[in-house]
N, C-alpha and C positions, 0 to 999 in steps of 0.2 A: 573413419567413421563419418556419419552424416551430421550436418550442422546447418541451421537456418541462419544465414548471415545477411547483414545489411551492407550492401556494397558501397553505398554513397548516400549523402543526404538527399532527401526527396526522391527516394527510389523504393521499389518493391523489394522485399527480402527474397533471397534465393536459397534453395536447398542444394547444398553442394557436398562434395566429399573432401575431408581435410584429414591430416594425420592425427592419430590418437595422441592425446596429451600425455606427457610423462612428468611425474612429480620430482621437483628438486628438493633440496633440504628444507624441512619445515612445511612442505606443501602436501596437498592431498588431491587425488583424483576421485571424483564420485561417479558412480553409475546413476544417471539421471532417472528418477522415477516420475517426476512431474515438473513442468515449468509453466508458470502462469503467463497468460497474455495480458498485458497491462495497457490501459489507454495511453499512458505516457509514451509507450513505444510508437503509437501512431504519430505523435508529435515528431519523433525522430524521422519517421518515414515521410511525413507530409510538410512539416513546417520549417525545420532547422536548415540553415545553409552554412552554418559555422558559428563561431563565437563561443563554443564550449571548449574546455581544455583538453578535449580528445576528439578524435575523428574516426569515421569508418575507414576500413571495414572491420566488423567484429560480429560475433555470434550473439543473437538476441537472447533475451530471457533473464530477467533479474529477480524472479520469484521462483526459487528452486528448492527441491528436496530430492533425496535419493538414498543411496547406500555407499558407504566408503568402498572404493574399488582398489585403490593402491595408495600407500603412504610413502613419503620421502624420508630421508634420513633425519633422525632427531624428533620425529613426530610422536607424541604421547597423548593418551586420553581417548583416542579413537583407533579402532582396528578394522580391517576389512570385514564387510558385512554389516557394520553398524548403520542403522537407519538414522539419517541426519537431515536437518534443515540448514540452509545456507543463509547466514546473515548477509544482506545484500550490500550495504554501503561499506566500502573498504577504505579505512583511514590509515594513518601512518603507524598507529599502535603505540606511540610513545608520548604524544602530547597530552595535556591535562584532560581534554575531552575524551580522547581514545582510551586513556587508562581507566576511566570509569564506564566504558562501554558505549559512549555516545559518539560513535564514529561518523554519524551523519554530519556532525559539526566539527570535524577534524580541523585543527588550526595549523596544521603543517601539511597541506595538500601535496607539496613537492616531495614529501617522504612517503606518500601513499603509493600502492601499486599502480593506480591511475588517479590523477587529481580529480577530486569531487565526483568520483564515479565508482564503478565496481564491475562485477560480472554482468554482462548484458548492457552495460553502460560504459563503453570505452574499451573494456576487456571482454573476452569471450564468456558468454553466459551459458544458460542451461538448455537452450533449445537445440540439443545435440544428444548423442548417445552417452558421451562422457563430458565432464566439466572439470577443469583445473581450478582448484581453490588455493590462492597463494599463501594462506596461513591457516593452520588448524583452528585458530581462535575464532574463525568465521563460521565454524560448524557447531550446531546445537543438537545433541542427540534427541531423537523423538521420544516422547513419553509412550509407554505401553498403550496400545489401542489406537494409535494415530499413524496412518499410513502416509507415504510421501505424496500421493495424489491429493489427499485432503490437506496436507500440511503446506504444500508449495505456495498456494495463493495467500496463505496466512502471513507469509514472511513480508508482505507489503500491504495487501488489501485489508488485512486485519491489524498488522503492526502499526500502520500509519494512523488509522482512526483510534486505535487503542492509546497511542501516545497523546493524541489530541484530547481524548476523554480523560485520561489519567491526570493530566496536568490541571484539569478543572474539577477534580473530585470534590474539593472543598466547597464548591458552589452548587453541588448536586445532592443536597440532603432531601429527606422527605418534604414534600410540598414544593419542590423546585420543578422547573420545566426545561427540557433540552429540545432543541429543534435541529433536525438533520435535513439539510437541503441537498437533494440528489441521492437516491437510494439505489444506485447501481452497484458496481463491484465493491467499492469502499463503503458506500452508504448503507448497504444491507447488513454489513458487518458492524458498522457503527451503532445501528439500532440494537443489535444483539449485545454488544459490549456495554452499552448504556443500561440495558435491562439486567445484565448479569452482574454489574459492578456498582450500580447506583440505585437510589430509590426515586429517581426523577420520573416525571411524566414525560413521555417521548412523543413529539409531534414531527411528522415527516412531510416534506414538500417535494413533489416530483411532477413533471409534465405528463408522465405515462400512467394511465389508470392501472395497468398491470403491475407496475412497480409499486404503486401505492397500496394495492391489494396485497402484494407479497409482503410489504413492510408490516401491514397489520397482522398478517399470519405469523410474522417473526416476533411480534410483541409490541409494536408501536401502538400507542393509545389513540392517536388521531392522525389522519392523513388529509393533506390539503393540496388542492391543485393551485399552481401559481397563477397570478393574475391580479387584477385591481383589488380583489377582496381578500387576498391571502393574508396580508398583514393584519387586517381587521379580524379575521377568523382566529388568527393565532393570539392576538391580544385579548380577544373575548374569552378564549380558552384559559387564559392566565389571569382572569379577573381584571384585565386592563394593565397589569404590571409589565408584561413582556417576558421574554425567555431569559432564564439565568445563563444559559450557554447556547450558542448557535454554532454548529459545525457545518461549514459550507464545503461540501464535497465536489462542487462544480467550479466555483471561483469566477463566474462570469459577471459582467457588469450588473445584470438584472438580479442575479442571486445575491450579490453583495449588497445591493440596495435594499433588498428584502431583509437581509441579515441585520443591517443597521437600523431598519425601521422597527424590527420586533425585539431588539435587545433590551433587556431590563437595565436600569441603572445599577452599576457595580458588576454587571455581567461580563461574560467573555464572548467575543466573536473570533472564531478560529478558522482561518482560510486553509483548506486542505487541497482543493481543486486548483488546477493550473490553467483555467480557461482565459486568463489574462485580464480580468476585470480589476477595478480599483474601487476602494471605499474612501471617499473624502472624509477627513476628520477635521472638524472645526469645533469651536466652543459650543457645547450643547448638542452636537450632532456627530456621532451617535450620542445617546443620553450620557449624563455625567458618569465619569469613572468607568465607562465600558472599556475593557482592554481588548485591543485588536492585535492579533498576531498570526503569522503564518508558521506552519510547521513542515518538517521534511522527515518522512519515515519515522523511526523510533530507535531505541537503544537495544543493545544485546540483552541486558537483563529483562527488558520489556518483552522481547521475543520469547524468552523462556516462560514468562507469565502468560502470554498469548497461547502458546502451545499447551500449557497446562489447562487453560480454559477450554480449549478445543478437545483435549483428551478426556475431559470430564463431561463433555456433551453440552457445555454452556454456550458455545458459539460454533457455527458451522458455515463454511462458504458453500453457497449453491454453485455447483460445478458442472460444466459441460466439457467433456473430454474430446480431444482430437488426436489422432496419430500424427507423428512428426511430418509425414508427407502431406498432411492437410492443414499444417500450421498457418499457411497464408490465408486459407479460408477462415480460420478462427479470427484473424485480424480483420478481414473484410466484414464478417458478421458482427464483430464488436463495433466497427466503424459505422455500420448501418443500424445500430441499435437493436439488433435481432437476438441478443443474448441477455438472459437474466443471470445475475451473479457474475461468475468468473469463468473464463475459458482456460483450461489446463491442457497443455500439450504433453502427451505421454509417449516418449520415444519407443517404448516397448522392445 
């Protein structure tokens, strides 16, 4: 079969022929219907030189959905032909975190299929005709009306901001304000999740006018361009109090500085983006009792909730599709800022 593989750190991915995977006991092979191209993949291609608990080569693609193709011995609950999404982070399955479905924070990485990774992150992912899933628990059947192309990017680009929003629900009642910094692949879904699950006023910040306009169409109440006046505009929109929740989908030094400047006392600042910035925390800065946290992906139960929201039409990823033989182009366009929403590779 065909597979888009990363041969080494700081290298371009290559479309090659590899043997078809065969499922062992408890394993499942899916026919890939869609595989999302994520900005974090670009870090694997451009930035890393090692230091992770896994190494190339492997097939890219950690946002995946498709149909069950073949099951191994002992697999129950899914049968060939079932439409499924793949839960991306693969933990050990037996530690306390994994038993409640929070495999992102597995505390026994040595017992996982790959330490602190998953399909497309150390093991072979979904940018291929077929994908081997090492345990049937990583599969979530798709609700009626949701196809794999639409579902694939939701497994990360929606699940990640959903987890960030969900953990702050208590701070997002009527009268509250949420700020989303960066309204690209994750941020445009964060806006929809906030509007679908909270009563908060939503303010977005992005350098691109097109992205700001898109966010307003998706339900944002206000769009702000970054710069010297951005913090003042946001504070003015909140009566001077600041934002109850700030979700930074960029994570750069400048965006985190803005997040700290606009957070309300007792609010949340959640760092989702991985651009490498830092937010100094001192007495009184950010404001008193602001909680600052980073998050990584989301839980299996949260993925079920995300897919339900999508099946009901409450959230939707803006998708540009590419055939597998143009997957490298998808990454180049993502890198150059030429895509709105998410790129999804469709092996076809």
